[in-house]
N, C-alpha and C positions, 0 to 999 in steps of 0.2 A: 226812453226807460224812465230815463229820470224824472224829465218835465212832468210824466203822467203822475209821478211818485206826488210832487208835491201840488199839482193839480187839483188831487187827493183833498176830503176836507179830514180825514183824517189826519193824515202828514204836515196842515196848516195847524189844528188842535193840539199836536204835537207837541208844535215848534212855539204856540204860544206857552205854552204852557211852563218849554224851558228860558223861551225869558224872562215867567214870572218866577220861576226859582233866580236866575240871576240880577234879577232886581232888587227880589229879596235878599239873597245875600249878601251885592252889597250892597244897602241900606242893613242891614244886620252888622255889618263890619264897622262904616262907619258907625253908626249909637254907638258898637264897644268904642274906637277910637275916641270918642268922643267925652264918653260917659267915665268911663276907667280913668283917667286923671284928674277925672273934676271926680270921681271917690276916694281917692290917694291925698288930696289934697284935702279933704274932710279929713280924712282919719289923719293927718296934719296939727290939723286946727286943734281937733279933740284931743290928743298926746300933750298941744303947747299949755289948753284954757284945762287942766283939767287939774283934781286940788288935790295933791296930796295927801296924805292923814298925819296929824303928827304925829 
């Protein structure tokens, strides 16, 4: 029964969609992991270089 299900085109396309979602999720996590520290660092630089009013 299972080999017949996996041989069908619909089953293959649904697995392709699952793999695509996994790749997109991993890419999003990596991007967030890289961008978030850069954003924090830029905020700290802005605080340090801000001109205080007299």
